[in-house]
Every structure is written in structure tokens, then in C-alpha cells.
PLY file of the C-alpha trace (Angstrom):
ply
format ascii 1.0
element vertex 87
property float x
property float y
property float z
element edge 86
property int vertex1
property int vertex2
end_header
-5.91 0.26 -16.75
-8.62 0.57 -19.38
-7.60 1.71 -22.82
-9.80 4.68 -23.67
-9.27 7.51 -26.16
-8.32 9.72 -23.19
-5.76 7.20 -21.91
-4.29 6.70 -25.37
-3.99 10.47 -25.90
-2.49 10.97 -22.44
0.11 8.25 -22.97
0.97 9.65 -26.38
1.35 13.10 -24.86
3.71 12.02 -22.09
5.75 9.50 -24.08
8.43 12.05 -25.12
9.01 12.98 -21.47
9.16 9.34 -20.43
11.78 8.67 -23.09
13.92 11.30 -21.35
13.26 10.14 -17.79
13.04 6.35 -17.99
16.57 5.52 -19.16
17.94 6.87 -15.88
14.99 6.39 -13.55
13.10 3.34 -14.85
14.07 1.11 -11.92
13.14 3.82 -9.42
9.72 4.22 -11.08
9.12 0.46 -10.92
10.11 0.29 -7.26
8.12 3.33 -6.14
5.74 2.92 -3.19
4.05 5.69 -1.21
5.31 6.31 2.29
3.39 4.42 5.00
1.68 7.55 6.36
0.31 8.45 2.93
-0.74 4.85 2.26
-2.60 4.80 5.58
-4.45 8.00 4.66
-5.42 6.64 1.25
-6.74 3.44 2.85
-8.69 5.47 5.41
-10.33 7.52 2.67
-10.99 4.40 0.58
-12.82 2.79 3.51
-14.89 5.91 4.09
-15.66 6.08 0.37
-16.89 2.50 0.41
-19.12 3.37 3.34
-20.38 6.52 1.60
-19.07 8.62 4.48
-16.66 11.04 2.78
-17.06 14.76 3.29
-16.80 16.92 0.16
-13.24 17.85 1.11
-12.28 14.22 1.71
-13.87 13.20 -1.60
-11.78 15.78 -3.44
-8.64 14.60 -1.62
-9.41 10.96 -2.37
-10.08 11.68 -6.04
-6.68 13.36 -6.21
-5.03 10.23 -4.82
-6.96 8.05 -7.27
-5.73 10.19 -10.18
-2.18 10.07 -8.83
-2.39 6.29 -8.50
-3.55 5.95 -12.11
-0.66 8.13 -13.24
1.85 6.09 -11.25
0.43 2.85 -12.67
0.80 4.28 -16.16
4.40 5.32 -15.46
5.20 1.88 -14.10
3.64 0.17 -17.11
5.68 2.37 -19.44
8.83 1.71 -17.40
8.26 -2.07 -17.67
7.86 -1.74 -21.43
10.94 0.46 -21.70
13.06 -1.85 -19.57
11.63 -4.98 -21.19
10.36 -6.52 -17.94
7.05 -8.26 -17.33
6.72 -8.08 -13.55
0 1
1 2
2 3
3 4
4 5
5 6
6 7
7 8
8 9
9 10
10 11
11 12
12 13
13 14
14 15
15 16
16 17
17 18
18 19
19 20
20 21
21 22
22 23
23 24
24 25
25 26
26 27
27 28
28 29
29 30
30 31
31 32
32 33
33 34
34 35
35 36
36 37
37 38
38 39
39 40
40 41
41 42
42 43
43 44
44 45
45 46
46 47
47 48
48 49
49 50
50 51
51 52
52 53
53 54
54 55
55 56
56 57
57 58
58 59
59 60
60 61
61 62
62 63
63 64
64 65
65 66
66 67
67 68
68 69
69 70
70 71
71 72
72 73
73 74
74 75
75 76
76 77
77 78
78 79
79 80
80 81
81 82
82 83
83 84
84 85
85 86
């Protein structure tokens, strides 16, 4: 994930919450994967996006999944740092 002023500010803003959540849930955050039905939908939208074939509604849905994925990646990175793992 690119380090931008927005990313730095976002991470700084959520760090206090993560310090509450990660001691108990760090392993769960690291092991999180979307359910297969959701993953299939994301892949379907990604393929349509690559082809330039998304409707406006699908584009909005896909952008929501992209934002969620970035957030999950950030949580997982923070969890790795908190737990002292490198995987």
C-alpha cells in the first residue's frame, strides 16, 4: 500500500482503536479471508472492470470492495506489526 498523506493520517486516526482490538483479535485479523461467494463476486466485478464493462451501479459496488480491501490490508499490516510477525 502506498504511503500518502491520506494513508498516514488514516493510520494515525485508527491506531488508538487498533491498540484496543488487536491484542485480542490480531490473529483473527491476520487470518481473515472473505467468504467464497463474496470473493467470486469481487472477481466477477474485477474482470468486468478490466474489460470496461461495468454498469454505474457495479462500478460503485466494486469501488466499495476495493476500499474495503485496502482497509483490510491496512488492518492486517498493523496486526503483523503489533504481533511482531513478518508473514
